[in-house]
ROLUMTOR-890489 format. One line per 4 residues: number of its first residue (from 1); their letters; for each residue x, y negated, z of N, C-alpha, C, CB. Coordinates in steps of 0.001 Angstrom, whole numbers, padded with zeros to 6 digits. Atoms other than C-alpha are relative to their C-alpha. Glycine has a CB too. Example, Ala and Ser with C-alpha at 12.3 -4.5 7.8 and 13.67 -1.06 7.14 Angstrom:
<pts>
1> as> 000890 001190 000000 012300 004500 007800 000900 -001200 000000 -000992 -000027 001246 | -000820 001190 -000060 013670 001060 007140 -000770 -001090 000730 000414 -000462 -001415 .
</pts>
This chain:
<pts>
1> msse> -000424 001504 000363 071806 -077136 087429 000003 000641 -001313 001525 -000876 000665 | 000104 -000610 001380 071313 -077149 083410 001320 -000012 -000285 -000883 -000725 -001099 | -001063 -000320 000514 073779 -076484 080925 000105 -001979 -000703 -000176 001656 -001157 | 000014 001390 000490 073127 -080202 079731 001319 -000846 000144 -001079 -000707 000718 .
5> rkts> -001181 000532 -000489 076587 -082201 079198 -000445 -001317 000457 001145 -000032 -001012 | 000328 001170 -000522 076498 -085289 081084 000997 -000634 -000748 -000021 -000161 001502 | -000552 001286 000580 077498 -088913 080098 000653 -000515 000907 -000892 -000965 -000496 | -000516 001008 -000847 079421 -091478 081505 -001075 -000700 000725 000794 -000942 -000752 .
9> saas> 001620 000914 -000867 075725 -092931 082746 -000568 000536 001036 -001436 -000117 -000876 | 001154 -000685 -000958 074624 -090143 084200 000854 000847 001090 -001155 001141 -000955 | -000207 -000916 -001073 076182 -089411 087321 -001192 000631 000735 000761 -000655 000925 | 000671 -000821 -000309 074714 -086884 089353 000384 -000831 001765 000406 001675 -000638 .
13> llag> 000267 001327 -001196 073928 -088865 093212 000443 001484 000907 -002127 -001105 000300 | -000392 -000469 -000705 075512 -087368 095787 -000080 -000145 001549 000749 -000042 -000448 | 000721 000078 -001230 073756 -086547 099111 000835 -000357 001018 -000650 001176 000336 | -000463 000063 -000927 074985 -087683 102137 001367 -001030 000173 000074 001212 000205 .
17> wdvt> -001060 000443 000242 077823 -090021 100693 -000814 -001865 -000244 000843 001021 -001367 | 000660 001547 -000112 076864 -094124 101454 001068 -000846 000088 -000978 -000318 001305 | -000844 001073 000239 078652 -097186 100611 -000114 -001074 001145 -000324 -000576 -001354 | 000025 000708 -001044 078692 -100121 103428 000846 -001341 -000260 000452 000835 001101 .
21> vvsk> -000292 001327 000796 079111 -103628 102867 000623 -000642 000873 -001144 -000843 -000552 | -000981 000637 -001065 081921 -105097 104481 -000073 -001751 000154 001626 000451 -000505 | 000010 001330 -000190 081968 -108509 103776 -000823 -001050 -001071 001386 -000284 000056 | 000795 000689 000961 080001 -111236 101413 000374 -001653 000207 -001663 000388 000258 .
25> teks> 000011 001264 000140 080469 -114620 099918 -000796 -000707 -001408 001403 -000279 000100 | 001045 000223 001064 078451 -116540 097329 000421 000714 -001525 -000180 -001703 -000160 | 000011 -000419 001534 080012 -115013 094255 000904 001342 -000022 000700 -001297 -001089 | -000279 -001210 -000376 081511 -111369 096036 -000206 000627 000749 000662 000180 000055 .
29> irig> 000127 -000631 -001814 080706 -108670 098034 000888 001085 -000099 -001735 000703 000677 | -000775 -001520 -000176 083268 -106081 099623 -000490 000785 000367 000950 000223 000690 | 000296 -001226 -000357 082704 -102814 100143 001175 001042 000396 -000736 000446 -001030 | -001507 -000386 -000096 084289 -100207 101773 -001372 001876 -000252 001436 -000650 002148 .
33> wssp> 000815 -001319 000207 082777 -096246 101600 000832 001706 000295 -000479 -000133 -001727 | -001478 -000959 -000315 084536 -092952 102986 000069 001022 -001415 -000176 001223 001786 | -000293 -001001 001444 085921 -090213 100297 -000601 001127 000445 001701 000389 -000517 | 000910 -000900 000273 083495 -087944 099229 000486 001678 000183 -000417 -000376 -001400 .
37> tsll> 000140 -001431 000730 086084 -084969 099060 -000656 001226 000987 001619 000509 -000500 | 001192 -001035 -000194 084220 -083197 101607 -000765 000656 -000022 -000352 000133 000127 | 001222 -000209 000812 081527 -082873 099699 -000016 000608 -000837 -000499 -000799 -000440 | -000029 -000549 000801 083082 -082071 096994 000597 001086 -000262 000117 -000549 -000486 .
41> nsgi> -001323 -001219 -000063 085468 -078967 095784 000807 -000394 -000432 000022 001268 -000608 | -001136 000186 001030 087752 -080914 094049 000763 -001636 001099 -000869 -000406 -002179 | -000012 001081 000076 089769 -084487 094437 -000695 -000796 -000833 000872 -000147 -000037 | 000692 000703 000830 089048 -087645 093119 001090 -001019 -000444 -001293 -000555 000627 .
45> rfyv> -000788 000902 001187 090580 -089642 089889 000009 -001320 000432 -000696 -000004 -001510 | -000149 001462 -000524 089574 -092630 090839 -001846 -000213 000556 000674 -001328 -001595 | 001444 -000262 -000450 086259 -094738 091795 -000523 -001342 -001218 -000372 -000288 002123 | 000292 001554 000846 084043 -097533 090127 -000819 -000530 000914 -000811 -000038 -001626 .
49> alak> 000621 001043 -001083 082967 -100137 092619 -001266 -000907 -001117 001584 -001305 000778 | 000722 000476 000642 079578 -100922 090760 -001216 -001039 000638 -000319 001014 -000610 | 001049 000673 -000479 077035 -104040 091334 -000877 -000596 -001012 000441 -000923 000838 | 001396 000418 001231 073516 -104439 089212 -000731 -000961 000663 -001249 001347 -000452 .
53> kans> 000945 001220 -000265 071524 -107622 089582 -001294 000500 000444 -000230 -000920 -001285 | 001420 -000366 -000119 068223 -106423 091342 -001112 -000571 -000959 -000369 -000354 001296 | 001155 000537 000706 065144 -106507 088995 000259 -000243 -000975 -000591 -000936 000371 | -000178 000846 001073 067058 -107273 086193 000748 001342 -001115 001087 -001559 000501 .
57> ssep> -000594 -001485 000668 068224 -105230 082960 001337 000044 -000784 -001046 000570 -001097 | -001668 000505 000382 071781 -106947 082896 000804 001349 000265 000735 -001452 001186 | -000764 -001233 -000421 074630 -104568 082832 000725 -000255 001263 001013 000453 -001079 | -000801 000266 -001338 076660 -104121 086138 000905 -000120 000022 000057 000610 000832 .
61> vgel> -000988 000922 000069 079201 -105708 086969 001001 001429 000738 -000318 -001761 000922 | -000446 -001260 -000342 082161 -103079 088024 001551 -000281 000480 -000176 001052 -001278 | -001505 000846 -000155 085937 -102959 089300 000359 001611 000196 000418 -001493 001572 | -000988 -001449 -000210 088325 -099515 088822 000814 000030 001511 001394 000037 -001367 .
65> aagn> -000682 -000074 -000573 089678 -098302 091721 000505 001253 000587 -000279 -000699 000484 | -000654 -001058 000022 092356 -095683 092394 -000399 000857 001026 001231 -000249 000006 | 000557 -001377 -001099 091449 -091890 094031 000281 -000281 001819 001173 001705 -000492 | -000337 -000054 -001659 093406 -093178 097620 -000544 -001526 000423 001975 000246 000431 .
69> vtvs> 000421 001054 -000623 091318 -096354 097724 -001310 000184 000754 -000062 -000989 -000905 | 001814 -000248 -000854 087832 -096388 100061 -000075 -001999 -000030 000001 001153 002625 | 001046 001071 -000369 087413 -100286 099444 -000181 -000730 -001182 000398 -000973 001182 | -000031 000561 001151 086694 -102753 096619 -000771 -001890 000409 -000966 001212 -001161 .
73> eite> 000485 001725 000149 085721 -106436 095885 -000536 -000333 -001278 001269 -001114 000162 | 000962 000691 001179 082933 -107007 093339 000185 -001545 -000471 -001520 000052 000526 | -000281 001188 000162 083681 -110267 091933 -000991 -000681 -001355 001569 000010 -000156 | 001371 001094 001459 081640 -113052 089363 -001188 000305 000203 -000006 000387 -001940 .
77> lvgy> 001337 -000398 -000013 078387 -112152 090714 -000293 -001729 000136 -000557 001264 001347 | 000557 001211 -000671 075619 -115026 091237 -000198 000025 001046 -000957 -000439 -000332 | 000751 000478 -001432 075014 -116916 094054 -001217 000212 000454 -000072 -001202 000136 | 000745 000018 -000491 072309 -116196 096078 -001556 000992 -000970 000144 -001414 000356 .
81> seyn> -000034 -001005 000422 071388 -112828 094370 -000572 001111 000226 000733 000105 -000005 | -000397 -000201 -000494 070347 -110245 095061 000507 002027 -000806 -000727 -000649 001125 | -000334 -001683 000955 072205 -106394 093845 000389 001270 000999 001666 -000141 -001218 | -000153 -001340 -000160 072133 -103246 093890 001355 000545 -000326 -000952 000620 -000742 .
85> vsvv> -001816 000043 -000081 075758 -101985 094918 000069 001846 000460 000895 -001507 001753 | -000151 -001348 -000563 077043 -098525 094860 001512 001025 -000792 -001689 000776 -000350 | -000754 -000736 000534 079718 -096051 094105 000466 001317 -001012 000153 000005 000622 | 000707 -000737 000867 080359 -094060 091463 001889 000925 000213 -000864 -000947 -001800 .
89> avds> -001676 -001044 -000158 083507 -090752 091990 000585 000672 -001040 -000060 001298 000953 | -000142 -000480 000917 084913 -089536 089302 001503 001244 000292 000014 -001226 -000996 | -001161 -000965 -000466 086643 -085990 090218 001441 000578 -000663 -000650 001077 000204 | -001011 -000486 001131 089704 -084041 088933 -000455 000715 -001059 000990 000813 000479 .
93> ngmp> -000017 -000451 001103 087566 -082132 086794 -000405 -001209 -001233 -000874 001183 000135 | 000337 001180 000836 086127 -085651 085212 -001396 000001 000224 000411 000052 -001555 | 001559 000402 -000201 082582 -085484 086530 -000357 -001019 000920 -000789 001116 000459 | 000098 000992 -000931 081334 -088582 088275 -001434 000453 000755 000037 -001542 -000733 .
97> fksa> 000484 000077 -001017 079441 -088649 091449 -000447 -001201 000590 000652 000506 000577 | 000127 001724 -000483 077246 -091493 092568 -000318 000127 001738 -001683 -001008 -000995 | 000119 000436 -001560 076924 -093219 096120 -001522 -000268 000383 000902 -001461 000312 | 001365 000593 -000671 073785 -093873 097838 -000002 -001542 -000491 000000 000106 001872 .
101> evlv> -000449 000727 000725 073101 -096910 096280 -000874 -001687 001882 -000782 000376 -002241 | -000226 000996 -001333 073148 -100495 099353 -001075 -001156 -001083 002236 -000635 000565 | 000372 001355 000125 070853 -103689 098841 000712 -001089 000392 -000986 -000148 000517 | -000577 000779 -000742 072621 -106725 099360 -000087 -001407 -000547 001230 000464 000206 .
105> mtde> 000003 000867 000839 072259 -110347 098700 000899 -000696 000351 -001006 -000556 -000211 | -000967 000936 -000557 074927 -112622 097840 -000159 -001491 000716 000728 -000181 -000998 | 000353 001118 -000305 075497 -115775 099664 -000416 -001296 -000849 000807 -000183 000630 | 000621 001288 000890 073707 -119478 098943 001347 -000460 -000184 -001182 -001247 000770 .
109> gge> -000869 000596 -000016 076004 -121571 097252 -000226 -001622 000145 000581 000462 -000969 | 000253 001342 -000288 076475 -125484 098145 001451 -000697 -000956 -000063 -000282 001917 | -000290 000964 000843 077689 -128558 096481 001243 -001055 001123 -001657 -000778 -000567 .
</pts>
């Protein structure tokens, strides 16, 4: 591993850690994940659930979750749009680790 210092945007991918889509609406995606503590050598300080619009340069939308929480609802999304959803866990040493991404489409809106 290099001695290069990681920045907050450079979370290491944690192999074997996945996110599951629990439910979705026109403007939100609810996700769940297992605690990655068995894959790490330390505890979890907090999580950040992220949704980034697919094929877009826009910034991701995120929700902060406590270290003992394993579900989150990401809100204020655009209807009938594809998002890459993932979770970043920050361990007790302050190091960020990223889950695998899952591609999900929000529901179609109606009038």
